[in-house]
ZAPA-805162 format. One record per residue (C-alpha): x, y, z; chain; residue in three letters. Coordinates in steps of 0.001 Angstrom, whole numbers, plus 500000, padded with zeros to 6 digits. Layout:
REM ZAPA-805162
<rec <X; Y; Z>; 'A'; 'ALA'>
...
This chain:
REM ZAPA-805162
<rec <414379; 098388; 588313>; 'A'; 'MET'>
<rec <415678; 095781; 585490>; 'A'; 'LYS'>
<rec <413830; 096119; 582097>; 'A'; 'THR'>
<rec <413262; 092563; 580734>; 'A'; 'VAL'>
<rec <411476; 090881; 577586>; 'A'; 'SER'>
<rec <410719; 087336; 577348>; 'A'; 'ILE'>
<rec <410733; 085887; 573968>; 'A'; 'LEU'>
<rec <408734; 082532; 574001>; 'A'; 'GLY'>
<rec <406756; 083378; 577169>; 'A'; 'ALA'>
<rec <404095; 080891; 576567>; 'A'; 'THR'>
<rec <406566; 077862; 576648>; 'A'; 'GLY'>
<rec <408193; 076101; 579500>; 'A'; 'SER'>
<rec <411162; 078407; 579834>; 'A'; 'ILE'>
<rec <408919; 081333; 579419>; 'A'; 'GLY'>
<rec <406573; 080075; 582015>; 'A'; 'GLN'>
<rec <409442; 079578; 584569>; 'A'; 'ASN'>
<rec <410837; 082904; 583826>; 'A'; 'THR'>
<rec <407718; 084422; 584478>; 'A'; 'ILE'>
<rec <407235; 082530; 587806>; 'A'; 'ASP'>
<rec <410570; 084196; 588962>; 'A'; 'LEU'>
<rec <409662; 087654; 587816>; 'A'; 'ILE'>
<rec <406153; 087563; 589125>; 'A'; 'ALA'>
<rec <407755; 086748; 592755>; 'A'; 'ARG'>
<rec <409520; 090183; 592559>; 'A'; 'ALA'>
<rec <407329; 092459; 590323>; 'A'; 'PRO'>
<rec <408912; 095683; 592113>; 'A'; 'GLN'>
<rec <412166; 094515; 590757>; 'A'; 'ALA'>
<rec <411231; 094451; 587033>; 'A'; 'TYR'>
<rec <409530; 096426; 584211>; 'A'; 'ARG'>
<rec <408305; 094095; 581425>; 'A'; 'VAL'>
<rec <408816; 095406; 578063>; 'A'; 'VAL'>
<rec <407781; 092582; 575610>; 'A'; 'ALA'>
<rec <405954; 089117; 576175>; 'A'; 'LEU'>
<rec <405858; 086867; 572832>; 'A'; 'THR'>
<rec <404134; 083698; 572387>; 'A'; 'GLY'>
<rec <403258; 081220; 569514>; 'A'; 'GLY'>
<rec <399831; 080171; 569493>; 'A'; 'ARG'>
<rec <398417; 080291; 573272>; 'A'; 'ASN'>
<rec <396979; 083423; 573004>; 'A'; 'VAL'>
<rec <395066; 083186; 576331>; 'A'; 'ALA'>
<rec <398125; 082397; 578247>; 'A'; 'GLN'>
<rec <399985; 085329; 576490>; 'A'; 'LEU'>
<rec <397342; 087941; 577346>; 'A'; 'ALA'>
<rec <397080; 086579; 580947>; 'A'; 'SER'>
<rec <400577; 087219; 581594>; 'A'; 'ASP'>
<rec <401052; 090322; 579787>; 'A'; 'ALA'>
<rec <398309; 091483; 582221>; 'A'; 'ARG'>
<rec <399959; 090010; 585102>; 'A'; 'ARG'>
<rec <403230; 091522; 584569>; 'A'; 'LEU'>
<rec <402005; 094747; 582834>; 'A'; 'ARG'>
<rec <403898; 094197; 579827>; 'A'; 'ALA'>
<rec <404298; 097029; 577325>; 'A'; 'GLU'>
<rec <403501; 094712; 574345>; 'A'; 'VAL'>
<rec <402470; 091269; 573792>; 'A'; 'ALA'>
<rec <403024; 089592; 570338>; 'A'; 'VAL'>
<rec <401596; 086448; 569141>; 'A'; 'ILE'>
<rec <403257; 084622; 566381>; 'A'; 'ALA'>
<rec <399907; 083426; 564865>; 'A'; 'ASP'>
<rec <398635; 086410; 562879>; 'A'; 'GLU'>
<rec <395160; 084749; 562992>; 'A'; 'ASP'>
<rec <395114; 085236; 566735>; 'A'; 'ALA'>
<rec <395496; 088964; 566763>; 'A'; 'LEU'>
<rec <391795; 089863; 567202>; 'A'; 'ASP'>
<rec <391589; 087459; 570171>; 'A'; 'ASP'>
<rec <394694; 088910; 571552>; 'A'; 'LEU'>
<rec <393383; 092480; 571236>; 'A'; 'ARG'>
<rec <390095; 091292; 572815>; 'A'; 'ALA'>
<rec <391722; 089770; 575679>; 'A'; 'LEU'>
<rec <393770; 092712; 576494>; 'A'; 'LEU'>
<rec <391042; 095553; 575897>; 'A'; 'ASP'>
<rec <391314; 098191; 578430>; 'A'; 'GLY'>
<rec <394688; 097119; 579907>; 'A'; 'SER'>
<rec <396724; 099753; 577879>; 'A'; 'GLY'>
<rec <398914; 096803; 576615>; 'A'; 'ILE'>
<rec <399813; 097066; 572795>; 'A'; 'GLU'>
<rec <399047; 093877; 570954>; 'A'; 'ALA'>
<rec <400596; 092712; 567637>; 'A'; 'ALA'>
<rec <401260; 089466; 565792>; 'A'; 'ALA'>
<rec <403313; 088144; 563172>; 'A'; 'GLY'>
<rec <407267; 087890; 562311>; 'A'; 'ARG'>
<rec <407716; 091576; 561934>; 'A'; 'HIS'>
<rec <406009; 092370; 565151>; 'A'; 'ALA'>
<rec <407967; 089837; 567075>; 'A'; 'LEU'>
<rec <411140; 091203; 565482>; 'A'; 'LEU'>
<rec <409997; 094780; 566582>; 'A'; 'GLU'>
<rec <409323; 093601; 569999>; 'A'; 'ALA'>
<rec <412874; 091662; 570152>; 'A'; 'ALA'>
<rec <414427; 094968; 569257>; 'A'; 'ALA'>
<rec <412879; 097155; 571959>; 'A'; 'ARG'>
<rec <415802; 097938; 574400>; 'A'; 'PRO'>
<rec <415830; 095939; 577432>; 'A'; 'ALA'>
<rec <418389; 095298; 580130>; 'A'; 'ASP'>
<rec <417665; 091457; 579848>; 'A'; 'TRP'>
<rec <416164; 089432; 577229>; 'A'; 'VAL'>
<rec <415186; 085696; 577592>; 'A'; 'MET'>
<rec <415709; 083862; 574201>; 'A'; 'SER'>
<rec <413177; 081236; 574773>; 'A'; 'GLY'>
<rec <411453; 080603; 571509>; 'A'; 'ILE'>
<rec <411910; 076803; 570458>; 'A'; 'VAL'>
<rec <413620; 075989; 567270>; 'A'; 'GLY'>
<rec <415621; 077789; 564545>; 'A'; 'SER'>
<rec <412645; 080214; 564534>; 'A'; 'ALA'>
<rec <414324; 081783; 567660>; 'A'; 'GLY'>
<rec <417373; 082816; 565704>; 'A'; 'LEU'>
<rec <416285; 086069; 564246>; 'A'; 'GLU'>
<rec <414643; 087446; 567167>; 'A'; 'PRO'>
<rec <417706; 086541; 569351>; 'A'; 'GLY'>
<rec <419937; 088293; 567035>; 'A'; 'LEU'>
<rec <417481; 091610; 567078>; 'A'; 'GLN'>
<rec <417679; 091248; 570942>; 'A'; 'ALA'>
<rec <421615; 091257; 570832>; 'A'; 'LEU'>
<rec <421517; 094470; 568810>; 'A'; 'ARG'>
<rec <419507; 096412; 571268>; 'A'; 'HIS'>
<rec <419812; 094781; 574667>; 'A'; 'GLY'>
<rec <422458; 094404; 577235>; 'A'; 'ARG'>
<rec <422157; 090740; 578266>; 'A'; 'THR'>
<rec <420903; 087866; 576408>; 'A'; 'LEU'>
<rec <419597; 084830; 578247>; 'A'; 'ALA'>
<rec <420073; 081873; 575668>; 'A'; 'LEU'>
<rec <417750; 079314; 576004>; 'A'; 'ALA'>
<rec <417302; 078689; 572376>; 'A'; 'ASN'>
<rec <420104; 076038; 571753>; 'A'; 'LYS'>
<rec <419078; 076044; 567806>; 'A'; 'GLU'>
<rec <420834; 079582; 567570>; 'A'; 'SER'>
<rec <424238; 078448; 568515>; 'A'; 'LEU'>
<rec <423839; 075052; 566442>; 'A'; 'VAL'>
<rec <422683; 076863; 563428>; 'A'; 'CYS'>
<rec <424547; 080186; 563560>; 'A'; 'ALA'>
<rec <426999; 079983; 566619>; 'A'; 'GLY'>
<rec <429766; 082370; 564989>; 'A'; 'PRO'>
<rec <427196; 084922; 563678>; 'A'; 'LEU'>
<rec <425325; 085154; 567092>; 'A'; 'LEU'>
<rec <428676; 085460; 569165>; 'A'; 'LEU'>
<rec <430267; 087978; 566713>; 'A'; 'ALA'>
<rec <426980; 089904; 566770>; 'A'; 'GLU'>
<rec <427129; 089943; 570480>; 'A'; 'ALA'>
<rec <430702; 091103; 570582>; 'A'; 'GLN'>
<rec <430083; 093640; 567920>; 'A'; 'ARG'>
<rec <427128; 095141; 570253>; 'A'; 'HIS'>
<rec <428887; 094695; 573656>; 'A'; 'GLY'>
<rec <425881; 092310; 574586>; 'A'; 'THR'>
<rec <426491; 089681; 577252>; 'A'; 'THR'>
<rec <425233; 086185; 576312>; 'A'; 'VAL'>
<rec <424445; 083763; 579337>; 'A'; 'LEU'>
<rec <423638; 080275; 578692>; 'A'; 'PRO'>
<rec <420367; 079061; 580260>; 'A'; 'VAL'>
<rec <420554; 075187; 579228>; 'A'; 'ASP'>
<rec <421100; 073658; 582474>; 'A'; 'SER'>
<rec <424168; 071980; 581136>; 'A'; 'GLU'>
<rec <425712; 075217; 579755>; 'A'; 'HIS'>
<rec <424777; 077112; 582871>; 'A'; 'SER'>
<rec <426311; 074676; 584854>; 'A'; 'ALA'>
<rec <429668; 074662; 582865>; 'A'; 'ILE'>
<rec <429521; 078566; 582875>; 'A'; 'PHE'>
<rec <429230; 078564; 586592>; 'A'; 'GLN'>
<rec <431984; 076065; 587032>; 'A'; 'ALA'>
<rec <434262; 078185; 584969>; 'A'; 'LEU'>
<rec <433646; 081448; 587136>; 'A'; 'VAL'>
<rec <437251; 082621; 587933>; 'A'; 'GLY'>
<rec <438900; 079986; 585852>; 'A'; 'GLU'>
<rec <441174; 080171; 583006>; 'A'; 'ASP'>
<rec <439843; 078169; 579738>; 'A'; 'MET'>
<rec <443510; 077430; 579031>; 'A'; 'ALA'>
<rec <443352; 075198; 582049>; 'A'; 'ALA'>
<rec <440458; 073216; 580887>; 'A'; 'VAL'>
<rec <441032; 069686; 580064>; 'A'; 'GLU'>
<rec <437677; 068373; 579094>; 'A'; 'ARG'>
<rec <433904; 069222; 579477>; 'A'; 'ILE'>
<rec <431423; 066546; 580711>; 'A'; 'VAL'>
<rec <427860; 067100; 580113>; 'A'; 'ILE'>
<rec <425249; 064918; 581565>; 'A'; 'THR'>
<rec <421991; 063388; 580099>; 'A'; 'ALA'>
<rec <419179; 061889; 582075>; 'A'; 'SER'>
<rec <418688; 059213; 579368>; 'A'; 'GLY'>
<rec <415205; 060249; 578884>; 'A'; 'GLY'>
<rec <411955; 058127; 578935>; 'A'; 'ALA'>
<rec <413643; 055063; 577248>; 'A'; 'PHE'>
<rec <416902; 055003; 579066>; 'A'; 'ARG'>
<rec <416265; 051521; 580100>; 'A'; 'ASP'>
<rec <414425; 050317; 577243>; 'A'; 'TRP'>
<rec <416021; 047502; 575269>; 'A'; 'PRO'>
<rec <416612; 048652; 571586>; 'A'; 'LEU'>
<rec <414203; 046378; 569987>; 'A'; 'ASP'>
<rec <411304; 047818; 572122>; 'A'; 'LYS'>
<rec <412274; 051518; 570699>; 'A'; 'LEU'>
<rec <411212; 050698; 567307>; 'A'; 'LYS'>
<rec <407661; 050702; 568614>; 'A'; 'LYS'>
<rec <407822; 053654; 571004>; 'A'; 'ALA'>
<rec <404712; 055601; 570901>; 'A'; 'THR'>
<rec <404400; 059601; 571200>; 'A'; 'LEU'>
<rec <402698; 059115; 574492>; 'A'; 'ALA'>
<rec <405757; 057377; 575790>; 'A'; 'GLU'>
<rec <408321; 059368; 574475>; 'A'; 'ALA'>
<rec <406567; 062571; 575832>; 'A'; 'SER'>
<rec <406929; 061488; 579540>; 'A'; 'SER'>
<rec <410280; 062654; 581053>; 'A'; 'HIS'>
<rec <411004; 060659; 584304>; 'A'; 'PRO'>
<rec <412820; 063694; 585976>; 'A'; 'ASN'>
<rec <412121; 067083; 584295>; 'A'; 'TRP'>
<rec <408980; 068971; 583453>; 'A'; 'ALA'>
<rec <409442; 070456; 579913>; 'A'; 'MET'>
<rec <407530; 070893; 576759>; 'A'; 'GLY'>
<rec <406602; 068056; 574379>; 'A'; 'GLN'>
<rec <409283; 068506; 571960>; 'A'; 'ARG'>
<rec <412334; 069004; 574257>; 'A'; 'ILE'>
<rec <411011; 065827; 576072>; 'A'; 'THR'>
<rec <411218; 063770; 572958>; 'A'; 'ILE'>
<rec <414493; 065129; 572115>; 'A'; 'ASP'>
<rec <415464; 064053; 575642>; 'A'; 'SER'>
<rec <414235; 060415; 574612>; 'A'; 'ALA'>
<rec <416146; 060191; 571439>; 'A'; 'SER'>
<rec <419106; 062145; 572901>; 'A'; 'LEU'>
<rec <419064; 064815; 570094>; 'A'; 'PHE'>
<rec <418799; 067509; 572878>; 'A'; 'ASN'>
<rec <422093; 066116; 574004>; 'A'; 'LYS'>
<rec <423497; 066085; 570529>; 'A'; 'ALA'>
<rec <422557; 069649; 570178>; 'A'; 'MET'>
<rec <424182; 070600; 573384>; 'A'; 'GLU'>
<rec <427482; 069070; 572311>; 'A'; 'VAL'>
<rec <427587; 071401; 569574>; 'A'; 'ILE'>
<rec <426465; 074279; 571881>; 'A'; 'GLU'>
<rec <429349; 073327; 574149>; 'A'; 'THR'>
<rec <431845; 073706; 571220>; 'A'; 'LYS'>
<rec <430510; 077002; 569906>; 'A'; 'GLU'>
<rec <429926; 078747; 573181>; 'A'; 'PHE'>
<rec <433096; 077856; 575121>; 'A'; 'PHE'>
<rec <435314; 077236; 572155>; 'A'; 'GLY'>
<rec <436777; 073838; 573239>; 'A'; 'ILE'>
<rec <437520; 071173; 570768>; 'A'; 'SER'>
<rec <434890; 068402; 570057>; 'A'; 'PRO'>
<rec <437442; 065727; 571044>; 'A'; 'ASP'>
<rec <437306; 067244; 574941>; 'A'; 'ARG'>
<rec <433456; 067111; 575091>; 'A'; 'ILE'>
<rec <432114; 063867; 576807>; 'A'; 'GLU'>
<rec <428682; 062839; 577346>; 'A'; 'VAL'>
<rec <427583; 060533; 579967>; 'A'; 'VAL'>
<rec <424092; 059319; 581118>; 'A'; 'ILE'>
<rec <423207; 060313; 584657>; 'A'; 'HIS'>
<rec <419825; 059084; 585407>; 'A'; 'PRO'>
<rec <419371; 061148; 588732>; 'A'; 'GLU'>
<rec <419810; 064562; 586778>; 'A'; 'SER'>
<rec <421476; 066201; 589993>; 'A'; 'LEU'>
<rec <424957; 066924; 588476>; 'A'; 'ILE'>
<rec <424088; 068902; 585149>; 'A'; 'HIS'>
<rec <427973; 069299; 584040>; 'A'; 'ALA'>
<rec <431549; 068800; 585132>; 'A'; 'LEU'>
<rec <434692; 070809; 583952>; 'A'; 'VAL'>
<rec <437953; 068967; 584162>; 'A'; 'GLY'>
<rec <441062; 070847; 584423>; 'A'; 'PHE'>
<rec <444699; 070032; 583459>; 'A'; 'HIS'>
<rec <445689; 069337; 587287>; 'A'; 'ASP'>
<rec <442909; 066298; 587277>; 'A'; 'GLY'>
<rec <440413; 068244; 589218>; 'A'; 'ALA'>
<rec <436703; 068087; 588259>; 'A'; 'LEU'>
<rec <434395; 070913; 589160>; 'A'; 'MET'>
<rec <430843; 069554; 589196>; 'A'; 'ALA'>
<rec <427571; 071666; 589208>; 'A'; 'HIS'>
<rec <424925; 069947; 591441>; 'A'; 'VAL'>
<rec <421333; 071047; 591672>; 'A'; 'GLY'>
<rec <417852; 069720; 591527>; 'A'; 'ALA'>
<rec <416272; 069149; 588168>; 'A'; 'PRO'>
<rec <414632; 072659; 588098>; 'A'; 'ASP'>
<rec <414869; 075117; 585126>; 'A'; 'MET'>
<rec <414437; 077852; 587534>; 'A'; 'ARG'>
<rec <417828; 077425; 588836>; 'A'; 'HIS'>
<rec <419573; 078347; 585454>; 'A'; 'ALA'>
<rec <417155; 081001; 584651>; 'A'; 'ILE'>
<rec <417510; 082353; 588090>; 'A'; 'GLY'>
<rec <421212; 082587; 587599>; 'A'; 'TYR'>
<rec <420799; 084241; 584386>; 'A'; 'ALA'>
<rec <418508; 086709; 585532>; 'A'; 'LEU'>
<rec <420467; 087758; 588647>; 'A'; 'ASN'>
<rec <423954; 087423; 587304>; 'A'; 'TRP'>
<rec <426689; 088383; 588259>; 'A'; 'PRO'>
<rec <424837; 088074; 591619>; 'A'; 'ASP'>
<rec <423366; 084917; 593256>; 'A'; 'ARG'>
<rec <420146; 085425; 595087>; 'A'; 'ARG'>
<rec <417465; 083149; 596713>; 'A'; 'ALA'>
<rec <415297; 080868; 594321>; 'A'; 'LEU'>
<rec <412331; 078936; 595228>; 'A'; 'PRO'>
<rec <414196; 075532; 594183>; 'A'; 'VAL'>
<rec <414434; 072201; 596057>; 'A'; 'GLU'>
<rec <417565; 071858; 598067>; 'A'; 'ARG'>
<rec <419553; 068545; 597360>; 'A'; 'VAL'>
<rec <419513; 066177; 600164>; 'A'; 'ASP'>
<rec <422509; 063941; 599624>; 'A'; 'LEU'>
<rec <421675; 061485; 602200>; 'A'; 'LEU'>
<rec <418394; 061077; 600898>; 'A'; 'ARG'>
<rec <419807; 060929; 597115>; 'A'; 'THR'>
<rec <422320; 058092; 598361>; 'A'; 'GLY'>
<rec <423868; 057096; 595110>; 'A'; 'THR'>
<rec <424728; 058942; 591965>; 'A'; 'LEU'>
<rec <425319; 056897; 589033>; 'A'; 'SER'>
<rec <426690; 057147; 585493>; 'A'; 'PHE'>
<rec <426677; 055020; 582260>; 'A'; 'ARG'>
<rec <428311; 055324; 578936>; 'A'; 'ASP'>
<rec <425594; 056410; 576173>; 'A'; 'PRO'>
<rec <425048; 053734; 573479>; 'A'; 'ASP'>
<rec <425472; 055467; 570111>; 'A'; 'GLU'>
<rec <423717; 052542; 568670>; 'A'; 'THR'>
<rec <420837; 053514; 570624>; 'A'; 'ARG'>
<rec <421372; 057121; 570240>; 'A'; 'HIS'>
<rec <422900; 057682; 566720>; 'A'; 'PRO'>
<rec <422165; 061370; 567323>; 'A'; 'ALA'>
<rec <425399; 061718; 569376>; 'A'; 'LEU'>
<rec <427469; 060165; 566620>; 'A'; 'ARG'>
<rec <425655; 062566; 563988>; 'A'; 'LEU'>
<rec <426550; 065478; 566068>; 'A'; 'ALA'>
<rec <430189; 064894; 566322>; 'A'; 'ARG'>
<rec <430022; 064464; 562262>; 'A'; 'GLU'>
<rec <428209; 067638; 562106>; 'A'; 'VAL'>
<rec <431073; 069450; 563859>; 'A'; 'MET'>
<rec <433748; 067673; 562141>; 'A'; 'GLN'>
<rec <432196; 068699; 558695>; 'A'; 'ALA'>
<rec <431630; 072298; 559696>; 'A'; 'GLY'>
<rec <430180; 075119; 557714>; 'A'; 'GLY'>
<rec <426303; 075037; 557806>; 'A'; 'LEU'>
<rec <426207; 071615; 558728>; 'A'; 'ASN'>
<rec <424687; 072435; 561914>; 'A'; 'GLY'>
<rec <421966; 074635; 560410>; 'A'; 'ALA'>
<rec <421034; 071649; 558122>; 'A'; 'ALA'>
<rec <421187; 069035; 561316>; 'A'; 'PHE'>
<rec <418733; 071360; 563320>; 'A'; 'THR'>
<rec <416307; 072042; 560591>; 'A'; 'ALA'>
<rec <416049; 068098; 559769>; 'A'; 'ALA'>
<rec <415824; 067087; 563321>; 'A'; 'LYS'>
<rec <412939; 069606; 563727>; 'A'; 'GLU'>
<rec <411013; 068386; 560648>; 'A'; 'GLN'>
<rec <411598; 064621; 561776>; 'A'; 'ALA'>
<rec <410306; 065499; 565039>; 'A'; 'LEU'>
<rec <407204; 066932; 563425>; 'A'; 'ASP'>
<rec <406791; 063611; 561581>; 'A'; 'GLY'>
<rec <406993; 061597; 564627>; 'A'; 'PHE'>
<rec <404569; 063711; 566247>; 'A'; 'ILE'>
<rec <402305; 063486; 563526>; 'A'; 'ALA'>
<rec <402445; 059654; 563449>; 'A'; 'GLY'>
<rec <404216; 059706; 560149>; 'A'; 'GLU'>
<rec <407521; 058205; 560965>; 'A'; 'ILE'>
<rec <408602; 055947; 563960>; 'A'; 'GLY'>
<rec <410936; 057044; 566884>; 'A'; 'PHE'>
<rec <413917; 055558; 565604>; 'A'; 'LEU'>
<rec <413219; 056964; 562069>; 'A'; 'ALA'>
<rec <414100; 060464; 563166>; 'A'; 'MET'>
<rec <417732; 059950; 563345>; 'A'; 'ALA'>
<rec <417478; 058089; 559848>; 'A'; 'GLU'>
<rec <415844; 061060; 558223>; 'A'; 'VAL'>
<rec <418550; 063586; 559795>; 'A'; 'VAL'>
<rec <421453; 061406; 558831>; 'A'; 'GLU'>
<rec <419978; 061083; 554951>; 'A'; 'GLU'>
<rec <419551; 064738; 555051>; 'A'; 'VAL'>
<rec <422976; 065457; 555881>; 'A'; 'LEU'>
<rec <424154; 062919; 553205>; 'A'; 'THR'>
<rec <422157; 064326; 550510>; 'A'; 'ARG'>
<rec <423221; 067915; 551215>; 'A'; 'MET'>
<rec <427050; 067021; 551055>; 'A'; 'VAL'>
<rec <427126; 067779; 547302>; 'A'; 'PRO'>
<rec <425343; 071309; 548081>; 'A'; 'GLU'>
<rec <428566; 072598; 549645>; 'A'; 'GLY'>
<rec <427128; 073234; 553048>; 'A'; 'ILE'>
<rec <430524; 072563; 554507>; 'A'; 'ALA'>
<rec <432151; 075536; 552886>; 'A'; 'ALA'>
<rec <429346; 078091; 553369>; 'A'; 'MET'>
<rec <429801; 081041; 555386>; 'A'; 'ASP'>
<rec <427567; 081559; 558428>; 'A'; 'THR'>
<rec <425440; 084477; 557386>; 'A'; 'THR'>
<rec <421905; 084939; 558245>; 'A'; 'LEU'>
<rec <420640; 084463; 554681>; 'A'; 'ASP'>
<rec <422716; 081291; 553992>; 'A'; 'ALA'>
<rec <421525; 079878; 557337>; 'A'; 'VAL'>
<rec <417992; 080549; 556486>; 'A'; 'LEU'>
<rec <418410; 078847; 552975>; 'A'; 'GLY'>
<rec <419939; 075873; 554363>; 'A'; 'VAL'>
<rec <417135; 075621; 557196>; 'A'; 'ASP'>
<rec <414528; 075583; 554158>; 'A'; 'ASP'>
<rec <416523; 073232; 551944>; 'A'; 'ARG'>
<rec <417203; 070825; 554699>; 'A'; 'ALA'>
<rec <413464; 070714; 555853>; 'A'; 'ARG'>
<rec <412182; 069954; 552261>; 'A'; 'GLN'>
<rec <414659; 067134; 551874>; 'A'; 'ILE'>
<rec <413475; 065973; 555367>; 'A'; 'ALA'>
<rec <409955; 065816; 554162>; 'A'; 'ARG'>
<rec <410923; 064102; 551085>; 'A'; 'ASP'>
<rec <413010; 061334; 553066>; 'A'; 'VAL'>
<rec <410012; 060742; 555466>; 'A'; 'ALA'>
<rec <407618; 060469; 552636>; 'A'; 'ALA'>
<rec <409873; 057908; 551104>; 'A'; 'GLU'>
<rec <410135; 055856; 554320>; 'A'; 'MET'>
<rec <406106; 055658; 554298>; 'A'; 'ARG'>
């Protein structure tokens, strides 16, 4: 029986992970489930999976969590320290599904005490890729990518030598606004940005898909995880979302990973690795699909991609500043304080203002990353306020 923990159980990644685990309850023992604010969902899932401990990030919700778990024998806890303690509980397999840079510390804790970390938290690699991967190596922990694109790359590389890789191509659906003219984007609403044409995801990642900030993050992730130079990473818009990534080799061959747009594929691959097992995902019907199309992303429409390449070139802790500024700008858009296109403007201005602070020369330590994160968020708030 495999012991598992799910960090970020109430989000879309966590819920898809729970769906797979609940289909084979005899195969898993659930150690810990953690959530942000959705206490009812967390308690329900903890009871359903008979978890040892359930942790809610919102300390004000602890009494509610205890009441909902009363009589179940499941331990209830709340707050940052409880989250880190839960992440540190030994488990064979840990899903790192907490959204945003808040997932970095729990992910590091899990690396120190687990055997396999399924990494869906892209911010961890963007903020602190060298730190996270070094920690995994130090503790003998396997890190498996769960982003659909990076899982696809990982699978295409099975049995291959990275030395033979010429390029990596990651695909982007283009999000809700892929066919909108640029002048219309200025007036894009929150509701419009929150609806994805292909994927069922949480609100924040859906908006990031519309702005291509998610793809910008994934370009940096690809560099960090696979150790490939930025100039060999390409992005193409692929509206059908059936090809998730391609790996090109020196002999001219391209290995493509093709699958339905369903996160349970990448999650299931990581959950069952190194084996493949049957998954409840749609099978691609090529005859019904007909045509697969591709287009070049326009960086005038999507400046996030350009910013990602500048971040990689600058190095140091620019990734941490980029992530924090993006999250703060997204908060501003969701709150109605800035427009859709202003998110990229905020991020670019934050990176510019932090150049004199020497972030490009900073070492990747946890304290330094957290310090840059705080500073970038404050500057982003200031920039957004100046725009109003």
